C-alpha positions in Angstrom: 7.7 -10.8 22.4 4.3 -9.9 23.7 1.6 -10.4 21.2 -1.2 -8.9 23.3 -2.7 -5.6 22.0 -2.8 -2.6 24.2 -5.9 -0.5 24.9 -5.1 2.1 22.2 -4.6 -0.5 19.6 -7.9 -2.2 20.4 -9.6 1.2 20.1 -8.2 1.7 16.6 -9.4 -1.8 15.6 -12.9 -1.2 17.0 -13.0 2.3 15.4 -12.3 1.0 11.9 -14.8 -1.8 12.4 -17.5 0.6 13.5 -16.8 2.9 10.6 -16.9 -0.1 8.3 -20.3 -1.2 9.4 -21.7 2.3 9.3 -20.0 3.9 6.3 -17.4 1.9 4.4 -19.3 -1.3 3.7 -22.3 0.4 2.2 -20.0 2.2 -0.2 -17.5 -0.6 -0.9 -20.3 -3.1 -1.6 -21.1 -1.2 -4.7 -19.4 -1.9 -8.0 -16.6 0.6 -8.6 -14.8 1.0 -11.9 -12.2 3.5 -11.2 -11.8 5.1 -14.6 -15.5 5.3 -15.3 -16.7 7.6 -12.5 -15.2 10.6 -10.6 -13.3 9.8 -7.5 -15.5 9.9 -4.4 -13.6 11.6 -1.5 -16.2 10.5 1.0 -14.1 7.6 2.5 -10.9 9.8 2.6 -12.8 12.5 4.5 -14.2 9.9 6.9 -10.7 8.6 7.7 -9.6 12.2 7.9 -12.0 12.9 10.7 -9.9 10.5 12.7 -6.5 11.5 11.3 -6.0 8.1 9.6 -5.3 9.2 6.1 -1.5 8.9 6.8 -1.2 7.6 10.4 2.6 7.4 10.6 3.2 11.2 10.4 4.6 12.3 13.7 2.4 14.4 16.1 4.7 17.4 15.7 3.6 17.7 12.1 -0.1 17.1 12.9 -0.3 13.3 12.6 -1.0 10.5 15.0 2.6 9.2 14.9 1.5 5.6 15.0 4.3 3.0 15.1 4.5 0.4 12.3 2.8 -2.4 14.3 -0.3 -0.3 15.1 -0.4 1.0 11.5 -0.4 -2.6 10.4 -3.4 -3.3 12.6 -5.2 -0.3 11.1 -4.3 -1.4 7.5 -5.6 -5.0 8.1 -8.9 -3.6 9.3 -9.3 -1.2 6.4 -8.3 -3.9 3.8 -10.8 -6.3 5.2 -13.5 -3.8 4.4 -12.2 -1.9 1.3 -8.9 -3.0 -0.2 -8.8 -0.1 -2.5 -9.0 2.3 0.4 -6.2 0.5 2.1 -4.1 0.9 -1.1 -4.7 4.7 -1.0 -3.6 5.0 2.6 -0.7 2.7 2.1 0.5 4.9 -0.8 0.3 7.9 1.5 2.5 6.2 4.1 4.9 5.1 1.4 5.2 8.6 -0.1 6.1 10.3 3.1 8.7 7.6 4.1 11.7 9.3 2.3 10.7 12.6 3.9 10.6 11.0 7.4 13.9 9.2 6.8 15.9 11.9 5.2 13.9 15.1 4.6 14.9 18.4 6.1 12.8 20.0 8.9 11.6 22.6 6.5 10.4 20.0 4.0 8.6 18.1 6.7 7.0 21.2 8.0 5.8 22.2 4.5 4.5 18.9 3.2 3.6 16.5 6.0 0.8 18.6 7.6 -1.1 18.5 4.3 -1.8 14.8 4.7 -3.2 15.1 8.2 -6.5 16.1 9.8 -10.0 16.1 8.5 -9.0 17.9 5.3 -6.1 15.5 4.6 -4.8 15.4 1.0 -3.1 12.5 -0.8 0.4 11.9 -2.1 1.9 9.7 -4.7 5.1 7.6 -4.9 6.7 7.5 -8.4 9.3 4.9 -9.0 8.0 2.4 -11.6 8.5 3.2 -15.3 7.3 1.7 -18.5 10.8 0.3 -19.1 11.8 -0.3 -15.5 9.7 -1.8 -12.8 11.6 -4.1 -10.4 14.7 -3.5 -12.6 15.7 -0.2 -11.1 18.6 0.4 -13.4 16.1 0.3 -16.3 14.8 3.7 -15.1 15.5 6.5 -17.4 13.9 9.5 -15.6 16.8 12.1 -15.4 17.3 15.1 -13.2 19.8 17.5 -14.9 21.6 19.6 -12.3 21.5 23.4 -12.6 22.9 26.1 -10.2 19.4 26.8 -9.0 18.0 23.3 -9.0 17.2 20.5 -11.4 15.5 20.0 -14.8 13.6 16.7 -14.8 12.5 14.6 -17.8 11.0 11.2 -17.9 7.9 9.1 -17.3 6.5 7.0 -14.4 3.8 4.5 -14.8 1.1 2.8 -12.7 1.5 5.4 -10.0 -1.1 5.0 -7.2 -2.9 8.2 -6.2 -1.4 10.0 -9.2 -4.6 11.7 -10.3 -5.4 12.8 -6.7 -2.1 13.7 -5.2 -1.1 17.2 -4.0 2.6 16.2 -4.3 4.6 13.3 -5.8 7.7 11.7 -4.2 9.8 11.1 -7.3 13.0 9.0 -7.7 15.3 9.9 -10.6 18.9 9.6 -11.7 21.2 12.7 -11.9 23.7 10.8 -14.0 22.5 8.0 -16.3 26.1 6.9 -16.9 26.6 6.4 -13.1 23.3 5.2 -11.9 24.5 3.3 -8.8 25.7 6.6 -7.2 23.3 9.1 -8.6 19.8 8.2 -7.5 18.0 11.0 -5.8 14.5 11.7 -4.4 12.5 14.8 -5.2 9.3 16.4 -3.9 7.2 17.4 -6.9 4.1 19.5 -6.3 1.4 18.2 -8.6 0.8 21.6 -10.1 4.4 22.0 -11.2 4.4 23.1 -14.9 5.4 20.2 -17.1 4.1 17.6 -14.6 1.4 15.9 -16.7 -0.9 13.3 -15.2 -1.9 10.8 -17.9 -5.3 9.0 -18.3 -6.3 6.8 -15.5 -5.6 3.0 -15.8 -8.8 0.9 -15.7 -7.4 -1.8 -13.4 -9.3 -4.9 -12.4 -8.2 -4.7 -8.8 -8.2 -2.2 -5.8 -10.8 -0.3 -7.7 -11.4 2.5 -5.3 -7.8 3.5 -5.7 -6.7 5.5 -8.8 -3.7 4.8 -10.9 -2.1 6.7 -13.8 1.1 7.5 -15.6 3.0 10.7 -15.0 5.1 12.5 -17.5 7.8 15.0 -16.5 8.6 17.4 -19.4 11.4 19.8 -18.6 10.0 20.5 -15.1 12.1 22.9 -13.1 12.6 22.1 -9.4 14.5 24.4 -7.0 17.2 22.9 -4.8 14.9 22.9 -1.8 12.8 20.2 -3.3 15.5 17.6 -3.4 15.8 15.5 -0.3 19.3 16.8 0.4 20.4 14.4 3.0 20.8 11.9 0.1 24.0 13.8 -0.9 25.8 12.2 2.0 24.2 8.8 1.7 23.0 6.5 -1.1 19.8 7.2 -2.9 19.5 3.5 -3.4 19.7 3.0 0.3 16.8 5.5 0.9 14.7 3.8 -1.8 15.5 0.4 -0.3 14.6 1.4 3.2 11.4 2.9 1.9 10.4 -0.3 0.1 11.5 -2.5 3.0 9.2 -0.5 5.4 6.3 -0.6 2.9 6.3 -4.4 2.4 5.2 -5.1 5.9 2.1 -3.0 5.3 1.4 -4.9 2.0 1.5 -8.0 4.2 -1.1 -6.4 6.5 -3.3 -5.5 3.5 -3.1 -9.1 2.3 -4.1 -10.4 5.7 -7.2 -8.1 5.6 -8.2 -9.3 2.2 -7.7 -13.0 3.1 -9.7 -12.5 6.3 -12.6 -10.9 4.4 -12.7 -13.9 2.0 -12.5 -16.4 4.8 -15.4 -14.7 6.7 -17.6 -14.8 3.5 -16.8 -18.5 2.9 -17.4 -19.5 6.5 -20.7 -17.6 6.6 -21.8 -19.3 3.3 -20.7 -22.7 4.6 -22.8 -22.2 7.7 -26.0 -21.4 5.8 -25.6 -23.6 2.7 -27.4 -26.9 3.3 -26.9 -30.2 1.5 -29.2 -33.1 2.5 -30.4 -30.9 5.4 -26.8 -30.4 6.8 -24.7 -27.3 6.7 -21.8 -27.9 4.4 -19.4 -26.6 7.0 -19.9 -30.0 8.7 -18.6 -31.9 5.6 -15.0 -32.8 6.2 -13.7 -31.5 2.9 -15.2 -28.0 3.6 -14.1 -28.1 7.2 -10.5 -28.9 6.2 -10.5 -26.0 3.7 -11.7 -23.6 6.3 -9.1 -24.9 8.7 -6.4 -24.4 6.1 -7.6 -20.9 5.3 -7.7 -19.9 9.0 -4.2 -21.3 9.5 -2.7 -19.4 6.5 -4.2 -16.2 7.7 -2.8 -16.6 11.1 0.7 -17.5 9.7 0.6 -14.4 7.5 -0.5 -12.2 10.3 2.2 -13.4 12.7 4.9 -12.9 10.0 3.6 -9.4 9.4 3.5 -8.6 13.1 7.1 -9.8 13.5 8.4 -7.6 10.7 6.6 -4.6 12.2 7.8 -5.4 15.6 11.4 -5.4 14.3 10.9 -2.1 12.5 9.6 -0.5 15.7 12.4 -2.0 17.8 15.1 -0.8 15.4 16.0 -4.4 14.4 17.1 -5.8 11.0 13.7 -5.9 9.2 14.7 -6.3 5.6 14.3 -10.1 5.3 11.4 -10.4 7.7 9.5 -7.7 5.8 10.1 -9.4 2.4 9.1 -12.7 3.9 5.9 -11.2 5.3 5.0 -9.7 1.9 5.7 -12.9 0.0 3.9 -15.1 2.4 0.9 -12.9 3.0 0.3 -12.1 -0.6 0.6 -15.7 -1.6 -1.7 -16.9 1.1 -4.2 -14.2 0.3 -4.4 -15.5 -3.3 -4.8 -19.1 -2.0 -7.4 -18.2 0.6 -9.5 -16.1 -1.8 -9.5 -18.9 -4.3 -10.4 -21.5 -1.7 -13.3 -19.2 -0.6 -14.4 -19.2 -4.3 -14.4 -23.0 -4.4 -16.6 -23.1 -1.3 -19.0 -20.6 -2.6 -19.1 -22.2 -6.1 -21.1 -20.4 -8.8 -21.9 -17.4 -6.5 -18.2 -16.5 -6.5 -18.3 -15.9 -10.2 -21.1 -13.3 -10.2 -19.4 -10.2 -11.6 -18.7 -7.5 -9.1 -19.7 -9.7 -6.2 -17.6 -9.1 -3.1 -15.7 -12.5 -3.3 -15.0 -12.0 -7.0 -13.5 -8.6 -6.3 -11.5 -10.0 -3.4 -9.9 -12.6 -5.7 -8.8 -9.8 -8.1 -7.6 -7.6 -5.2 -5.5 -10.5 -3.8 -4.0 -11.3 -7.2 -2.4 -7.9 -7.6 -0.5 -8.0 -4.3 2.2 -10.3 -5.6 3.2 -7.4 -7.9 3.1 -4.4 -5.5 6.3 -3.3 -3.7 8.4 -5.4 -6.0 7.2 -8.7 -7.4 7.4 -11.8 -5.2 10.2 -13.2 -7.3 12.2 -10.1 -6.6 11.5 -10.6 -2.9 12.8 -14.1 -3.1 16.0 -12.9 -4.8 16.4 -10.4 -1.9 15.8 -13.0 0.8 18.2 -15.5 -0.9 20.9 -12.8 -1.2 20.8 -12.2 2.6 20.6 -15.7 3.9 
């Protein structure tokens, strides 16, 4: 396994860092309360100029066709600058995964190009419900089969990108009495009659991103909007593959957040003097910084391994779950350690370190809670 980065990967890293210094940091340093102000598309358009709004879309559909490893590098860099922006991009990648895995050529040609280029749009991934998050069988959204298509009723909650998406990748059951065999994925254009986007949630994390509930009230979807290849394979399998692939990118996002907190703490420790000496030279602080750096490197290596396995066609289910659990846990620990080093300054409301602590905290919930990941890992040992 070669851990060196090639020229193109280094170019992407440098590109994001340059964009960060010039455009993203000035924006992300401002307090952002998602439900209080209109969404600012500036950062999306800036990424769109470099076709990075959904970097995994293949070149034949207008995308960059980045592999998972390179995408993880990009996600870490974005998350280190603006975690909410990373969540928006990650959601786009997540929403197109079922299309890439099992969509028809016609579906790919119609929906994937919309998420590419300088005018790239956004997509949403609707799985979680008010009564069913990690408990998938608790879902109640139902797709009733008709000769011409499906009538869908139900509600999804905490859907990232919901208020902004041009289409929604929806999972529903076609038979609530036989859920294990009837899960299906649907493409729902956001302007479909009966598709109602609820009020935005005012979440205390990933503030640039927007989240809302979605109600589906007798919406009519023609047959060409179901991902039909699922009829010859398990909808559960498609959902599981999508989540397994996404967890590695949550790991990359967590690494970026932890790295940002570490950089803040190290800079503070360099400049904060006690008795005329930088506190970085105090053994207690030096050991904390060493622990932080070690945890970040461990999380990054686990994320890289999961992505490497994905790209090589290996068995990535357990490594991806391990990367997500480890990286999200370490991100929480690192941001809290950074807060301890920065002391009272870390508790100034809307300071960068205070926001990073909140951003890190939510990662143990995304893509299935960490306890669910441990169940998954244990079941496959």
